[in-house]
C-alpha positions, 0 to 999 in steps of 0.5 A, spaced: 500 500 500 505 504 501 508 503 494 502 505 491 501 511 495 508 513 494 507 513 486 500 517 487 504 522 491 509 523 486 505 524 480 500 529 484 507 533 485 509 533 478 502 535 476 502 540 481 509 543 478 507 543 471 507 551 471 515 550 473 516 544 468 513 549 463 519 554 464 524 548 464 522 543 459 520 543 452 515 538 453 512 532 458 509 526 456 503 526 461 500 520 459 502 514 454 497 508 454 498 501 450 493 496 450 494 489 447 489 484 445 491 477 443 486 472 440 488 465 437 494 468 432 491 475 431 494 481 435 490 488 436 494 494 439 491 501 441 496 506 443 495 513 445 499 519 447 498 525 451 504 530 450 504 537 453 508 542 449 511 548 453 515 552 447 517 552 440 523 547 442 518 542 444 514 542 437 518 537 434 514 532 438 508 534 434 511 531 428 508 524 428 510 518 424 507 511 425 510 505 421 506 500 418 507 494 413 503 488 410 504 485 417 502 490 421 496 495 419 495 501 422 488 504 422 483 509 426 488 515 427 485 520 431 488 527 434 486 533 437 489 539 441 487 542 448 489 549 450 492 550 457 484 550 460 483 543 457 479 546 451 479 542 444 481 547 439 484 543 433 482 536 431 486 532 426 483 531 419 484 525 414 487 530 409 492 532 414 495 525 414 500 523 409 503 516 407 509 514 404 514 509 403 519 508 409 526 508 405 532 507 409 539 506 407 540 500 402 533 499 401 531 498 394 524 496 395 520 494 401 513 494 404 514 498 410 511 505 410 509 511 414 503 515 416 505 522 418 501 528 420 503 534 424 498 538 429 500 544 433 498 550 436 500 557 436 499 559 444 503 555 449 502 551 453 498 546 449 497 539 449 497 534 443 493 527 444 493 522 439 491 515 438 491 509 433 490 502 432 495 496 429 493 489 427 497 483 426 496 476 424 503 473 424 507 476 430 514 473 434 513 479 439 507 482 443 510 488 445 517 492 446 515 498 450 519 503 452 514 509 454 518 515 453 519 521 448 526 522 449 532 522 454 530 529 457 523 528 456 519 526 463 514 521 462 509 522 468 505 516 467 505 510 462 501 504 462 501 497 458 495 492 458 496 485 455 489 481 454 491 474 452 486 468 452 488 463 457 490 458 452 496 463 450 502 463 454 506 469 454 513 471 457 515 478 459 521 481 462 521 489 465 525 494 468 524 500 472 517 498 473 512 502 478 507 497 479 505 490 475 499 486 476 496 480 473 488 478 473 484 473 470 477 472 467 473 466 465 476 467 458 483 471 459 489 473 463 490 481 464 497 483 465 498 491 467 504 494 468 505 502 470 511 506 469 514 513 470 520 516 468 523 523 470 527 525 464 534 525 468 538 521 463 543 524 458 546 521 452 553 521 455 560 519 452 562 512 453 555 510 455 552 503 455 545 502 451 540 507 454 535 502 453 538 499 459 537 505 464 529 507 462 523 503 463 522 497 459 517 492 458 518 486 453 513 481 452 513 475 447 508 469 446 511 462 449 509 459 442 507 462 436 506 462 428 511 466 423 511 462 417 511 456 421 510 454 428 515 456 433 517 457 440 520 461 445 520 456 451 527 455 450 533 458 446 533 450 444 526 451 441 528 458 438 534 455 434 529 449 432 524 454 429 530 458 426 533 452 422 526 450 420 525 457 417 531 457 413 532 449 411 530 450 404 533 456 402 540 453 400 539 451 392 543 455 387 543 454 380 548 449 376 552 454 373 554 458 379 556 451 382 560 450 376 563 457 377 565 456 385 568 449 383 572 452 378 574 458 383 577 453 388 579 447 384 586 449 384 586 451 392 588 446 397 588 451 403 581 451 406 581 458 409 584 461 402 578 457 399 573 461 404 576 467 402 576 466 395 568 465 395 567 471 400 571 476 396 566 473 390 560 475 394 563 482 396 564 483 388 558 480 385 553 482 390 550 488 393 547 490 400 539 491 399 534 491 405 528 487 403 522 486 407 517 484 403 512 479 406 515 475 411 522 478 409 523 481 415 525 475 419 525 470 413 531 470 408 530 470 401 533 464 398 540 463 395 537 462 388 534 469 388 541 472 390 544 468 385 539 471 379 539 478 382 545 480 385 543 483 391 540 481 398 539 483 405 544 481 411 539 474 411 539 473 404 547 474 403 548 470 409 544 464 406 547 465 399 554 465 402 553 459 406 550 455 399 556 457 396 561 454 401 556 448 401 558 446 394 565 445 396 563 441 402 565 447 407 560 447 413 558 454 416 552 456 420 547 462 420 549 466 426 544 472 429 547 478 433 545 485 436 550 489 431 552 496 432 554 500 438 554 501 444 554 493 445 547 490 447 548 484 451 544 478 450 539 476 456 540 469 456 534 468 461 529 471 456 529 467 450 526 471 444 528 475 438 534 479 441 538 480 434 538 485 428 543 482 424 546 476 421 553 473 420 556 467 418 560 463 422 565 458 419 569 453 424 575 451 421 581 447 424 584 451 430 579 457 429 572 460 427 571 465 422 566 470 423 564 473 416 559 479 415 556 478 408 554 486 408 561 488 409 566 491 404 571 490 410 577 485 408 577 477 409 578 475 417 577 483 419 572 483 424 569 490 424 567 494 430 559 493 427 560 486 430 566 485 434 566 483 442 559 480 443 555 474 443 552 471 437 546 465 437 549 460 432 543 456 429 544 449 429 537 446 430 536 443 437 544 444 438 544 452 437 549 455 441 552 462 443 559 464 441 563 470 443 565 474 437 573 476 438 574 483 440 578 488 436 586 488 438 589 495 440 593 494 434 587 493 429 585 500 432 591 504 432 591 510 429 598 514 428 599 521 426 606 523 424 607 531 424 612 535 421 611 543 423 615 549 421 615 556 424 614 561 419 613 568 422 611 571 429 606 566 431 605 562 424 607 555 422 606 550 417 605 543 418 605 536 414 600 531 416 601 523 415 596 519 418 594 512 418 587 510 420 585 503 423 579 501 426 572 505 426 576 510 422 579 505 417 572 503 416 568 509 415 574 512 410 573 505 406 565 507 405 567 514 404 572 512 398 567 507 395 561 511 395 563 519 394 566 522 388 572 526 388 570 533 390 565 531 395 570 526 398 576 532 399 570 536 402 568 531 407 575 530 409 577 538 410 571 538 414 572 532 418 579 530 419 583 536 419 586 536 426 583 542 431 587 548 431 589 548 423 586 550 417 587 546 411 591 548 405 592 541 401 590 534 401 596 531 398 594 523 398 588 519 400 587 512 399 585 505 403 589 499 403 584 494 404 589 488 405 593 492 410 586 494 413 588 501 414 587 508 410 592 513 409 591 521 409 596 526 408 595 534 408 598 540 409 595 545 414 597 552 417 596 555 424 597 560 429 596 556 435 602 552 437 608 557 436 607 564 441 612 569 441 614 573 448 619 578 447 626 574 445 622 567 447 618 563 442 613 558 446 612 551 442 605 548 445 603 541 444 598 538 439 594 534 443 590 528 443 582 529 441 579 526 447 573 530 446 568 532 452 568 528 458 562 530 463 565 531 470 563 526 475 558 531 478 554 531 471 555 524 470 549 519 470 551 513 467 556 508 468 562 507 462 562 502 457 567 502 452 566 497 446 573 496 443 580 500 445 582 507 443 589 507 441 593 513 438 600 514 437 603 521 435 610 523 432 611 530 432 617 534 429 617 541 431 622 545 427 626 550 432 625 557 429 631 560 426 636 563 430 633 560 436 635 555 441 632 550 446 631 553 453 627 549 457 622 543 455 617 539 459 619 533 462 617 526 460 611 523 463 607 516 463 600 515 466 598 508 468 591 506 470 586 500 469 583 505 464 589 505 460 596 508 459 599 515 456 606 516 455 610 522 452 618 523 451 621 529 448 628 528 444 632 534 442 635 534 435 640 539 431 634 543 428 628 540 431 624 537 437 621 530 436 616 529 441 613 521 441 607 520 445 601 515 445 594 514 448 591 507 450 584 507 453 582 500 455 575 497 453 571 495 459 565 496 463 566 501 469 560 502 474 558 509 476 562 509 482 568 508 478 567 514 474 571 519 478 577 515 477 576 514 470 575 521 469 581 523 473 585 519 469 583 522 462 583 529 466 590 529 468 592 527 460 588 533 458 591 538 463 598 535 462 598 536 454 595 543 455 601 545 460 606 542 455 611 547 452 618 548 449 621 554 450 626 557 445 630 563 446 633 568 441 641 566 440 645 572 443 651 574 438 
């Protein structure tokens, strides 16, 4: 009872402070309701939102987009505006709703669409209310409920109600739920969750998945039918369903079988054979997101890709596996949650917890993880899939396996800079930079998809070292087999040589660590998915007729979070500074953030205070 009273008091308090909120917050989600009804294999869902708009900035939440497809149909959209006194001043008309295809990157054709409208008022504050219905006749999840508009927008109250016939078993998991109860009638079970959210979190540097820290309810059917019957009773039953779904998709045309046999006929080494076929797939196909009918979960067959030369991650993986199969190489369909930050698999909740497919190929003494949508080199595990678990489909023997983490040398970025003093505070520099890891991946994609002029403009805008103005980009290339990209350019600056009477102070080109929140402002733990590793070699020309008077001592900072080192060497006409920064991958609780912050802060402060003082020679 005390718990219910607490939440009632909290909501009343927040509503009482609505005027204060209006001055501080752009918008508030006053109420969100989702009601789901399941009968046999039909699912209906009603969603409603009541949003307080406090100012012009909050009007971005009046732009409503509702996704739908042939599998999930949307109807009965209603909306209206209430003024601050609760009077309805505007209603949505059918003519206000537009419909378009939902095109995402890589999409060629699909059956996903968006219904859109915008409804706003000219006097603040006002409230937008809208509601719609969804219908599905095949489904693999019941609800994935995160009732927030944005990280900094409070949700005063939200409730999810699921009604299911008594012969329909469901599984669910929830986080940060205010209350939950389960009731029953003669024919159905009723599940009800209630949550609120104070809008206090922010998207911070090195932060974990935000969905792990906001209210969340996930509901799935214990047994389902999607193309064929399946079950989330266990990971074993899920693996059986997934294997059955793809079992008849591996046939390829006879002429392509002969092509693959010829391609690998004179090769003895199994890994080289796999590489040849992988590169064949990269060269002969392109990535297209296909979601016709059950395409969102069931891959298109290998024959389809063979004939059309395109497919999504599922179809390309099936195609690659089929080609391997022609020369008797075993491979497996592997499901994972790709991207960054890495989301961990919840082993206690068998369900669809993936957004990407790769191919797992076991070979003697090793396992290859190959992403058929990637242009990355063979065996290079990119940042998109590294360092996470994959669910490898092998029927009732399906299993989880960890994809290796990128090593520090695979992500190493090296910068060699030669700087010459020109006059007063002006200097000119030549940069020779080698990028690996995520920067290599981004540059490879850029170079493959952008014309030369746009490419150079993007490089000027995004890759020039802070404090410098670019003059000429002299070289830019990707060396795929070496997994690195090279950029050479000249630039000028007035920030690193400073004249003071008879002295010229030379300052350090720092590492760009970015903006790190102070411990007072930090709200989330730290998650670093792969190492950050940078090395600099900087050669500062000693100004003509000047000599070295003093310079900052060598330093080394070490902690569990990483290592920083710097050394200075005086040569005849220049000063050579060599430094490196390694930030280790890992997960660190909020209680350790002060120590993590201190490690980075001491590096920033040291680099800001580093100097070489030269003084004019006396005759």
